[in-house]
C-alpha positions as CSV (number, residue, x, y, z in Angstrom):
1,M,-52.1,14.4,71.6
2,P,-50.2,11.0,71.2
3,A,-48.2,10.0,74.1
4,P,-44.4,8.9,74.0
5,N,-44.0,5.3,72.8
6,I,-40.3,4.4,72.1
7,F,-38.1,4.7,74.9
8,I,-34.2,5.0,73.3
9,V,-31.2,4.3,74.7
10,Y,-27.5,5.5,73.1
11,V,-25.1,2.4,73.4
12,S,-21.7,2.2,71.5
13,D,-22.6,-1.5,70.0
14,A,-26.3,-2.0,69.1
15,P,-25.9,-5.8,68.7
16,E,-24.0,-6.3,72.0
17,A,-26.4,-3.7,73.5
18,A,-29.3,-6.0,72.6
19,R,-27.5,-9.4,74.0
20,F,-27.2,-7.6,77.1
21,Y,-30.8,-6.2,77.6
22,G,-32.2,-9.6,75.6
23,D,-30.5,-11.5,78.6
24,L,-31.1,-9.2,81.1
25,F,-34.8,-8.7,80.2
26,D,-35.7,-12.3,78.9
27,M,-36.6,-10.9,75.7
28,K,-35.2,-11.1,71.9
29,P,-35.6,-7.7,69.4
30,V,-38.7,-7.3,67.0
31,F,-36.7,-5.0,65.0
32,E,-33.1,-5.2,64.0
33,T,-30.5,-3.3,61.8
34,P,-26.6,-3.1,62.5
35,G,-26.8,0.3,64.6
36,Y,-30.6,0.1,65.8
37,L,-32.5,-2.7,67.7
38,S,-35.9,-2.3,69.1
39,F,-37.5,-4.7,71.7
40,D,-41.5,-4.6,71.8
41,L,-42.4,-3.9,75.9
42,G,-46.4,-4.3,74.7
43,G,-49.0,-1.7,74.4
44,G,-47.4,0.2,71.4
45,V,-44.4,0.8,73.7
46,S,-41.2,-0.4,72.5
47,L,-37.5,0.2,74.1
48,S,-34.6,1.0,71.3
49,L,-31.1,0.9,71.3
50,W,-29.1,3.1,69.2
51,S,-25.6,3.0,68.2
52,R,-24.6,6.3,66.3
53,S,-21.6,6.7,64.6
54,G,-19.8,9.9,65.2
55,V,-21.3,10.5,69.1
56,D,-19.0,10.0,71.8
57,F,-21.3,9.2,74.7
58,A,-18.6,8.8,76.9
59,A,-17.7,12.2,76.7
60,E,-20.4,13.0,78.9
61,P,-20.6,10.5,81.4
62,V,-23.1,11.5,83.7
63,R,-26.3,10.0,83.0
64,T,-29.3,11.5,84.3
65,S,-32.2,9.0,83.2
66,E,-32.9,5.5,84.2
67,V,-35.0,2.4,82.3
68,C,-36.9,1.1,85.1
69,L,-37.8,-2.4,85.7
70,A,-41.1,-2.2,88.2
71,V,-41.7,-5.3,89.8
72,D,-44.8,-6.7,91.3
73,R,-45.4,-4.1,94.9
74,A,-46.9,-7.8,96.9
75,G,-43.6,-9.3,96.2
76,A,-41.2,-6.4,96.0
77,P,-38.5,-6.6,98.6
78,A,-37.8,-10.2,98.0
79,S,-38.4,-10.4,94.1
80,V,-36.0,-6.9,94.4
81,D,-33.3,-8.6,96.2
82,A,-33.8,-11.4,93.9
83,L,-33.0,-10.0,90.9
84,Y,-30.4,-8.0,92.6
85,E,-28.5,-11.5,92.6
86,E,-29.5,-12.7,89.7
87,W,-27.9,-9.8,88.1
88,R,-24.9,-9.8,90.1
89,A,-24.0,-13.3,89.3
90,K,-24.3,-12.4,85.6
91,G,-21.6,-10.1,86.0
92,V,-24.0,-7.2,85.6
93,R,-22.2,-4.0,87.0
94,I,-24.5,-2.5,90.2
95,V,-24.0,1.3,90.8
96,D,-26.4,1.4,93.7
97,E,-26.7,-1.4,96.0
98,P,-30.0,-2.3,97.3
99,R,-31.7,-0.3,100.1
100,D,-35.1,0.9,101.0
101,E,-36.6,4.2,99.7
102,V,-39.9,6.0,100.6
103,F,-41.1,4.3,97.4
104,G,-39.6,0.6,98.5
105,R,-36.9,-1.6,97.9
106,T,-34.7,-0.4,94.9
107,F,-30.9,-0.8,93.5
108,V,-29.7,0.5,90.3
109,A,-27.4,-1.4,87.7
110,A,-25.7,-0.1,84.5
111,D,-25.6,-1.4,80.8
112,P,-22.0,-1.8,79.4
113,D,-22.3,1.8,78.1
114,G,-23.1,3.0,81.6
115,N,-26.9,3.7,80.8
116,L,-28.7,3.3,84.6
117,I,-31.2,0.5,84.9
118,R,-33.4,0.6,88.0
119,V,-35.6,-1.9,89.8
120,A,-38.3,-0.7,91.7
121,P,-42.0,-1.6,93.0
122,A,-44.5,-0.8,90.7
123,D,-46.9,2.3,91.4
């Protein structure tokens, strides 16, 4: 059976969201239309941003999923804190300050549409 290979994040403005994610993760889209953009994450996996007209995603502000940026476990506490400081300096909204969890140091940010982005050590 094929494995999931496209992760879609719904946004209000795909080009604006692409600038946000491109700056945050230092990458460029590999596929672009006015309402759908995709970033190659390697290994046949992509992160896509889709602005769907006629859908009010703000009507349901509770987010139940996250995009996770997994950092190298060996340098995790320091690298998690460094990314936190870097993103905060860029004006990224932090919704959960850095803290230690059972799996390691972590924090959660939000994109302009409120979609959650967790930084944590790789398993």
